[in-house]
C-alpha positions in Angstrom: -175.3 -121.1 165.9 -178.6 -121.4 164.1 -180.0 -124.9 163.2 -180.4 -125.9 159.6 -183.7 -124.9 158.0 -186.1 -127.9 157.9 -186.9 -128.9 154.3 -189.7 -127.3 152.3 -192.8 -129.4 151.7 -194.1 -129.5 148.1 -197.6 -130.9 147.6 -197.9 -132.8 144.3 -200.9 -131.1 142.8 -202.9 -133.0 140.2 -200.8 -135.8 138.8 -202.6 -135.4 135.4 -201.1 -131.9 135.1 -197.6 -130.6 135.0 -197.1 -130.4 138.7 -195.0 -133.6 139.1 -192.9 -132.6 136.1 -192.0 -129.1 137.2 -191.3 -130.4 140.7 -189.0 -133.0 139.4 -187.3 -130.7 136.8 -186.7 -128.0 139.4 -184.7 -130.4 141.6 -181.0 -130.1 141.8 -178.7 -131.9 144.3 -177.3 -128.6 145.8 -180.6 -126.8 145.8 -182.9 -125.8 148.7 -183.7 -128.9 150.8 -187.2 -130.0 149.9 -189.5 -133.0 149.6 -192.5 -133.7 147.4 -195.6 -135.3 148.9 -197.2 -137.9 146.6 -196.9 -141.1 144.8 -193.1 -141.5 143.9 -194.1 -143.2 140.6 -195.8 -139.9 139.4 -192.5 -138.1 139.6 -190.5 -140.6 137.6 -189.7 -140.3 133.9 -188.6 -136.6 133.8 -184.9 -137.2 133.8 -184.4 -136.8 137.5 -183.7 -139.6 140.0 -186.5 -140.0 142.6 -185.9 -141.2 146.2 -188.9 -142.4 148.2 -188.7 -141.4 151.9 -190.9 -142.1 154.9 -190.1 -139.0 157.0 -189.2 -135.4 156.2 -186.1 -135.8 158.3 -184.7 -138.0 155.6 -185.1 -135.3 152.9 -181.8 -133.4 153.4 -179.6 -136.5 153.0 -181.7 -137.8 150.2 -181.2 -134.6 148.2 -177.8 -135.8 147.2 -179.2 -138.8 145.5 -182.4 -137.5 143.9 -185.7 -135.7 144.5 -187.1 -136.8 147.9 -190.7 -137.9 147.7 -192.6 -138.5 150.9 -194.8 -141.5 150.2 -198.5 -140.5 150.2 -201.5 -142.6 149.1 -202.5 -141.3 145.6 -203.5 -144.5 143.8 -203.0 -145.4 140.2 -200.8 -144.0 137.4 -200.6 -140.4 136.4 -202.6 -140.1 133.2 -201.5 -136.9 131.4 -204.3 -134.5 130.8 -207.0 -136.7 132.3 -207.7 -136.2 136.1 -208.8 -139.3 138.0 -211.6 -139.1 140.5 -209.9 -141.8 142.6 -206.9 -139.5 143.1 -208.8 -136.4 144.2 -208.9 -137.3 148.0 -205.2 -138.0 148.0 -204.4 -134.7 146.2 -206.4 -132.8 148.9 -204.9 -134.7 151.8 -201.4 -134.1 150.4 -202.0 -130.4 150.8 -203.3 -130.9 154.3 -200.3 -133.0 155.2 -197.8 -130.4 153.9 -199.5 -127.8 156.1 -199.5 -130.1 159.1 -195.8 -130.9 158.7 -195.0 -127.2 158.4 -197.1 -126.3 161.5 -195.3 -129.0 163.5 -191.9 -127.7 162.5 -191.0 -130.8 160.4 -191.1 -128.7 157.3 -190.3 -125.0 157.0 -192.8 -123.9 154.4 -195.5 -125.1 152.0 -195.1 -124.9 148.2 -198.1 -126.1 146.3 -198.2 -127.5 142.7 -201.3 -126.7 140.7 -204.7 -128.4 141.3 -207.8 -128.6 139.1 -210.6 -127.4 141.3 -213.5 -129.0 139.4 -211.7 -132.4 139.4 -211.4 -132.1 143.2 -215.0 -131.0 143.6 -216.2 -133.9 141.5 -213.9 -136.5 143.0 -213.6 -135.5 146.7 -216.4 -132.9 147.3 -213.8 -130.2 147.6 -215.7 -127.3 149.1 -213.3 -124.4 148.4 -212.9 -122.1 145.4 -209.1 -122.9 145.3 -205.9 -123.4 147.2 -206.0 -120.0 148.9 -209.3 -120.5 150.6 -208.5 -124.1 151.7 -205.2 -123.0 153.2 -206.9 -120.2 155.0 -209.2 -122.8 156.6 -206.3 -125.0 157.5 -204.6 -122.0 159.1 -207.6 -121.3 161.3 -210.0 -119.4 159.1 -207.6 -116.4 159.0 -207.9 -113.4 156.7 -205.5 -113.9 153.7 -204.6 -112.1 150.5 -203.1 -113.4 147.3 -199.9 -111.8 146.1 -198.2 -112.4 142.8 -194.5 -111.6 143.2 -191.4 -111.5 141.0 -188.3 -109.4 140.8 -190.1 -107.0 138.5 -193.4 -106.5 140.4 -195.5 -107.4 143.4 -199.3 -107.2 143.0 -202.3 -108.0 145.1 -205.8 -108.3 143.7 -208.3 -107.1 146.4 -211.0 -109.4 144.8 -210.0 -112.6 143.1 -212.0 -115.2 141.2 -215.3 -113.5 140.8 -217.2 -112.1 137.8 -216.3 -108.6 136.9 -219.9 -107.6 137.4 -219.7 -108.7 141.1 -216.6 -106.7 141.9 -218.2 -103.4 142.9 -220.4 -105.2 145.4 -217.7 -107.5 146.8 -215.2 -104.7 147.2 -216.2 -103.0 150.4 -214.2 -100.6 152.7 -213.8 -103.5 155.2 -212.4 -105.8 152.5 -210.0 -103.2 151.1 -208.7 -102.2 154.5 -208.1 -105.9 155.4 -206.2 -106.4 152.1 -204.1 -103.2 152.7 -203.2 -104.1 156.3 -202.4 -107.8 155.5 -200.3 -106.7 152.5 -198.3 -104.2 154.6 -197.7 -106.8 157.4 -196.6 -109.4 154.9 -194.2 -107.1 153.1 -192.5 -106.5 156.5 -192.5 -110.0 157.9 -191.9 -112.0 154.7 -190.1 -109.6 152.4 -188.1 -107.6 155.0 -189.5 -104.2 154.0 -189.7 -102.2 157.3 -191.9 -99.3 155.9 -193.5 -100.7 152.8 -194.8 -98.3 150.1 -198.1 -99.5 148.7 -199.7 -98.1 145.6 -203.5 -98.5 145.3 -205.3 -98.6 142.0 -208.7 -97.1 141.4 -211.7 -99.3 140.6 -212.9 -97.3 137.6 -211.0 -96.1 134.5 -208.8 -93.1 135.3 -209.7 -93.7 139.0 -213.1 -92.4 138.3 -211.9 -89.1 136.8 -213.5 -86.9 139.5 -216.7 -88.9 139.5 -217.3 -88.8 135.7 -216.6 -92.5 135.4 -217.7 -93.8 138.8 -217.9 -92.5 142.4 -216.3 -95.2 144.4 -212.9 -93.4 144.5 -214.5 -90.2 145.8 -217.1 -91.7 148.1 -214.9 -94.2 150.0 -211.6 -95.4 148.5 -209.8 -92.1 148.8 -211.1 -91.4 152.3 -210.1 -94.9 153.4 -206.6 -94.4 152.0 -206.3 -91.1 153.8 -207.4 -92.6 157.1 -204.9 -95.4 156.9 -202.1 -92.9 156.0 -203.0 -91.2 159.3 -202.5 -94.6 161.0 -198.9 -94.6 159.7 -199.2 -96.7 156.5 -197.2 -95.4 153.4 -200.0 -95.4 150.8 -200.5 -93.7 147.4 -203.6 -93.6 145.3 -206.2 -94.3 144.2 -204.4 -94.1 140.9 -205.4 -94.8 137.4 -204.3 -98.4 136.7 -203.0 -97.6 133.2 -200.3 -95.4 134.6 -199.1 -97.6 137.5 -197.0 -100.3 135.8 -194.3 -98.6 133.6 -190.8 -98.7 134.9 -190.7 -95.3 136.6 -194.0 -95.9 138.4 -192.9 -99.3 139.7 -189.8 -97.7 141.3 -192.0 -95.7 143.6 -193.7 -98.6 145.4 -193.0 -102.0 146.9 -196.4 -103.5 146.0 -199.5 -102.5 144.1 -203.0 -103.3 145.3 -205.5 -103.7 142.4 -209.2 -104.0 142.6 -209.8 -107.1 140.6 -208.1 -110.2 139.1 -207.0 -109.0 135.7 -206.1 -105.5 136.8 -203.4 -107.2 138.9 -202.4 -110.3 136.9 -202.1 -108.8 133.4 -199.1 -106.5 134.3 -197.1 -109.1 136.2 -197.7 -111.8 133.6 -196.6 -109.4 130.9 -193.5 -108.3 132.8 -192.3 -111.7 134.1 -194.5 -114.6 132.9 -192.1 -117.4 133.8 -190.9 -116.3 137.2 -194.1 -115.1 138.9 -194.8 -116.7 142.3 -198.2 -116.9 144.0 -197.7 -116.0 147.8 -200.5 -116.3 150.3 -200.0 -113.5 152.9 -201.7 -113.7 156.3 -201.3 -117.4 157.0 -199.6 -118.7 160.2 -197.2 -120.6 157.9 -195.4 -119.7 154.6 -197.0 -120.8 151.4 -195.9 -120.1 147.8 -196.9 -121.6 144.5 -195.9 -121.3 140.8 -198.1 -118.8 139.0 -199.6 -121.2 136.5 -202.2 -123.9 136.3 -202.3 -127.7 135.6 -201.6 -127.1 131.9 -203.3 -130.4 131.0 -202.6 -129.7 127.3 -198.9 -130.1 127.7 -198.7 -132.6 130.6 -196.6 -135.6 130.0 -194.8 -134.1 127.0 -191.6 -133.2 128.9 -191.8 -129.5 127.8 -193.3 -127.8 130.9 -191.1 -124.9 132.1 -190.0 -125.4 135.8 -188.8 -121.8 136.3 -191.9 -120.7 138.3 -191.8 -123.8 140.5 -188.0 -123.2 141.2 -188.8 -119.5 141.9 -191.6 -120.5 144.3 -189.2 -122.8 146.2 -186.5 -120.1 146.3 -188.9 -117.4 147.5 -190.3 -119.7 150.2 -186.8 -120.3 151.5 -186.1 -116.6 151.5 -189.3 -115.9 153.4 -188.3 -118.6 156.0 -184.9 -116.9 156.5 -186.5 -113.5 156.9 -188.9 -114.7 159.5 -186.1 -116.5 161.4 -183.9 -113.4 161.3 -186.8 -111.2 162.6 -187.2 -113.6 165.6 -183.5 -113.4 166.4 -183.5 -109.6 166.2 
């Protein structure tokens, strides 16, 4: 008989944003066992009881009484919309603590609430562009990719938070191959798809239109795809991005790899804005996050939608179960 899944660790994110609210409002007594990491006072006032705990082992029993919050030093009150420099170090260390507890087996996965990168840079000298890069460092400087996933669509941007003018230089054959291989492996290990079908967008309009709108597709993207097909990967493309996301096209693949941020994120946010989940593939632990930011403009108003946070916790639990089943098999 399998042992119960350890609870999921949920880092608090920036207390000035909507993270504590969506964590609190996604709680339900019969839900997936989880615990937030942060200052318990920051989770109060959203209509859900809060239970301070000193160890992750207390979380499952505490779930019946309220949202378990593992006490973590983030000083001062949460001031909606106004990040506090004094809280930056605690926000960063809460993420590191969630990872450490997951790697030790005390938690089963990491779910992260939104952070504000500039606030962490200013207050704690945070040296990473965002969560994904920091988690990759905590995981041992591994190669990772960002996937946005929902029931409607899974997309992976091959380049992420860089200027559009920098994409053609940053997008190299080595980068794209790593993204394709990491995506294929993650679809198998974390989504249970044994022979994943991956559609790959072109970089240029109409996938270059035979070289008339750019030569990257002809010069190296198509040859790379063909070589990886020969290695056994189920790939299609490079395809014109404007034909990849209607219903019939989506039925033909399990994930789409796009060449830059907006090419990937516009379709998923159009199709399923509230239930999109950010998944980091390639880590030695499971990490998901809601697909939204700190939303300082609505923080503290009690109107933040917890759907994406609930979806992130549910998806993390499903990924844990798939990895566990694969080990048994």
